[in-house]
C-alpha positions, 0 to 999 in steps of 0.5 A: 593529434590522434582522435579516438575514432577507431582502432584502425585509426590508432594503428595508423597513427602509431604506424603499426598497421603492418604489425597488427592484425584485427581479426574480429571473432576467431573460432576456437580451433584457430586460437592456437595458430594466432597465439603461436604467431605472436612474439609476446602475449599482452593482457592489459585488463583492469580486473581479471579472474583467470582468463583462458587466454592467459592459460593458453599463452602459458601452455604455448610458452609465450612470453607474457606481459600482463597487468598485476590484477586479481587472479593474474597476480595470483598465478603469474610471477614477475620476471619468472613467467611474465612481466607484470605491470600496474594496471592503467600504467601505459608506460610500464606496459610499453616498456615491458613489451619492448623489453621482451622484444629486444631481449631474447634471453629474457623472452626465452627465460619467460617462455621457459617459466610459462612452460614450467607453470603449465606443467604445474597446472595440469590436471594430473599435477592438480590431482597429486596436490589434492591427494597429498593434502588429503593424505597429510590431513588423514595422517 
């Protein structure tokens, strides 16, 4: 039986040590390299605003699995640009990760959805939305 002593022990117990890299602090200049090496980006928060990590994953077109909480569910759309699962539901989280890893067409679809979302989140796109809103209000 697994004892909660360390993340290293958990990785050993789950037999995933070859698939997991524990980095500790990572310089901002290296974040993109780590994200680019991932097959799926996972955010398992119980509460969240809109973390930069998710925005970075979106910008790279990463297939995303995230908990459907707070700001996450406001920006990500289930089966369009991410797979969203209930918080604290480890089985759903596991199943979503496995689904992406086993289903290349789903991974590609979510990646395309993330890149499309990224195009809508650019400062230029935001500026255009504000200009349209002001124009509509003044008309």
